[in-house]
C-alpha positions in Angstrom: -1.4 -16.3 3.5 -2.0 -20.1 3.5 -4.9 -22.2 2.3 -5.6 -21.2 -1.3 -5.2 -24.7 -2.6 -7.3 -26.3 0.1 -10.0 -23.6 -0.5 -10.1 -24.6 -4.2 -10.1 -28.3 -3.4 -13.1 -28.0 -1.1 -15.0 -26.4 -4.0 -13.8 -28.9 -6.6 -12.0 -26.1 -8.4 -8.4 -25.9 -9.8 -5.7 -24.5 -7.6 -5.5 -21.4 -9.9 -9.0 -20.5 -8.7 -7.8 -20.6 -5.1 -4.9 -18.3 -5.9 -7.3 -15.9 -7.7 -9.6 -15.9 -4.7 -6.5 -15.3 -2.5 -5.7 -12.1 -4.5 -9.2 -10.9 -3.7 -8.6 -11.6 -0.1 -5.4 -9.5 -0.3 -7.4 -6.6 -1.7 -10.0 -6.8 1.1 -7.4 -7.1 3.8 -5.1 -4.3 2.5 -8.0 -1.9 2.2 -9.2 -2.8 5.7 -5.7 -2.4 7.2 -5.4 1.1 5.6 -8.8 2.1 7.0 -7.7 0.8 10.5 -4.6 3.0 10.3 -2.0 0.2 10.4 1.4 1.7 9.7 2.9 -1.3 8.0 1.9 -4.8 6.9 3.8 -7.5 5.2 2.3 -10.2 3.0 4.2 -13.5 2.3 3.3 -13.8 -1.4 6.0 -16.1 -2.8 8.6 -17.9 -0.8 12.0 -19.1 -2.0 10.6 -22.7 -1.6 7.7 -22.0 -4.0 10.0 -22.6 -7.0 9.6 -26.3 -6.2 5.9 -26.2 -7.2 4.7 -27.3 -10.6 5.6 -24.9 -13.5 2.0 -24.2 -14.3 1.2 -23.2 -10.7 4.3 -20.9 -10.7 3.1 -19.4 -14.0 -0.4 -18.9 -12.5 1.0 -17.2 -9.4 3.3 -14.9 -11.5 0.4 -14.0 -13.8 -1.8 -13.1 -10.8 1.0 -10.9 -9.4 1.3 -9.0 -12.7 -2.5 -8.6 -12.7 -2.6 -7.3 -9.1 0.1 -4.7 -9.8 -1.6 -3.5 -13.0 -5.1 -3.4 -11.4 -4.2 -1.9 -8.0 -1.1 0.3 -8.5 -3.3 3.4 -9.2 -5.3 2.8 -6.0 -2.2 2.4 -3.9 -0.7 5.6 -5.2 -3.9 7.6 -4.8 -4.2 6.4 -1.2 -0.6 7.4 -0.4 0.6 3.8 0.1 4.3 3.0 -0.3 5.1 -0.4 -1.8 8.2 -2.3 -0.6 9.6 -5.6 -1.6 11.7 -8.0 0.5 13.4 -10.9 -1.1 15.0 -11.2 -4.5 12.3 -10.4 -7.1 14.9 -10.3 -9.9 14.4 -14.1 -10.2 11.0 -13.5 -11.9 10.5 -13.0 -15.6 11.5 -9.6 -17.1 7.9 -8.4 -17.5 7.2 -9.0 -13.8 10.4 -7.4 -12.8 9.6 -4.3 -14.9 6.1 -4.0 -13.4 7.5 -4.3 -9.8 10.2 -1.7 -10.6 7.5 0.7 -11.9 5.3 0.1 -8.8 8.2 0.8 -6.4 9.3 3.9 -8.3 5.7 5.3 -8.5 5.0 4.9 -4.7 8.5 5.6 -3.4 7.7 9.0 -1.9 4.3 8.1 -0.5 4.0 8.5 3.3 0.6 7.2 4.3 1.5 3.6 5.1 3.7 0.8 3.8 2.7 -2.4 2.1 5.5 -4.9 2.0 5.4 -7.9 -0.3 7.7 -10.8 0.3 8.7 -12.2 -3.1 11.2 -15.0 -3.5 11.8 -14.5 0.2 13.2 -16.9 2.7 14.2 -15.8 6.2 17.1 -18.2 6.6 18.6 -16.8 3.4 18.0 -13.3 4.6 19.8 -14.1 7.9 22.8 -15.6 6.1 23.1 -12.5 3.8 22.8 -10.1 6.7 25.4 -12.0 8.8 27.8 -12.0 5.9 27.4 -8.3 5.3 27.9 -7.6 9.0 31.0 -9.8 9.1 32.5 -7.9 6.2 32.1 -4.7 8.2 33.4 -6.0 11.5 31.9 -7.6 14.6 28.8 -9.8 14.3 26.3 -8.7 16.9 22.5 -8.5 17.1 22.7 -4.9 16.2 25.0 -5.3 13.2 22.9 -8.1 11.8 19.6 -6.1 12.3 20.8 -3.2 10.2 21.5 -5.5 7.3 18.1 -7.3 7.2 15.7 -6.7 4.3 13.4 -5.1 6.8 16.0 -2.7 8.4 14.0 0.4 7.4 10.6 -1.0 8.6 8.9 -0.8 12.0 9.4 -3.7 14.4 7.1 -6.6 13.9 4.2 -6.7 16.5 1.8 -9.3 15.2 2.3 -12.3 12.8 -0.8 -13.9 11.4 -1.0 -17.3 9.8 -4.2 -18.7 8.2 -5.4 -22.3 7.5 -4.7 -23.9 10.8 -0.9 -24.4 10.3 1.0 -23.4 13.4 4.5 -22.8 12.2 6.4 -19.8 10.7 7.6 -21.6 7.5 10.8 -19.5 7.1 9.0 -16.1 7.4 10.5 -13.2 9.3 12.2 -15.5 11.8 14.5 -12.8 13.3 11.8 -10.2 13.2 9.3 -12.5 15.0 11.5 -12.9 18.1 9.2 -10.8 20.3 6.1 -10.6 18.0 2.7 -12.0 19.0 1.6 -15.0 17.0 -1.9 -15.5 15.8 -3.1 -18.7 14.1 -6.5 -19.1 12.6 -8.2 -22.1 10.9 -9.7 -19.8 8.3 -8.4 -20.4 4.8 -6.7 -17.3 3.3 -9.4 -16.7 0.5 -12.0 -16.3 3.3 -9.8 -13.8 5.2 -11.2 -10.2 5.2 -11.5 -7.0 7.3 -13.5 -8.7 10.0 -11.0 -11.5 10.3 -8.2 -8.9 10.5 -10.1 -7.0 13.2 -10.5 -10.3 15.2 -6.7 -10.8 15.0 -6.1 -7.2 16.2 -8.6 -7.7 19.1 -6.6 -10.8 20.2 -3.4 -8.8 20.0 -4.8 -5.9 22.0 -5.9 -8.2 24.8 -2.4 -9.6 25.3 0.2 -8.3 27.8 3.1 -6.7 26.0 
C-alpha cells in the first residue's frame, strides 16, 4: 500500500493526512474483497524498516492503527472475518498490542475469510527465522522452511499488488511470491478502491497460470 505521502504532498497536506486517507482506502478495499469472495488478502501495513521514519510519523501510523481496530473490529466480526497478523507486533506500545490481541481473540473462530495484516514485518527476517527453526528440527529443505513461515497456515499467494508506480517487492512475501502474479499500478494507495481491485483481478484472470 504505497503512495500515502505522495498523495498528501500533491494536495499540499501533511503526511498524516495521506496516512488517514490510506486507512479509508483499506476500508474500501477490504469490503470490496469480501464482497468479491476473496478467501484471503494480506496488507503490508508497517514494515520492519518503517521504524527508521520520523518519530511523529510512526506515532501517527500507530494511532491510525489503533483507530482502525477500534472502529472496524465489530464490522469484521459481524461479517465473519478472521484477523491474522504476520510479523512481530509486540514491538508496538502496550495499548496497541492489547488492541491487537483483543482483535485476534475476537475473530479467531470466524470462518468467512481472512484478513492478514503485516506489522513490523520483513520477509528476509521471516526467512531467517524459518530456516533457523527448520535447522533445529533437522534437514533444511523448501518444505521444512515453508512450514515455519509466518504464513504457513494461509493459502498460497496468487496475486501481489503494489501501488504508486514502484516496481519492486520491498521485502514483502519474497518466498510466497515465487510463483505469484505481480501487478503494478501508478495509482497512489489512497485512491485505490473496489474498482481498482477489480481491475487487478481482471488482469490476473487474463494471465496463463
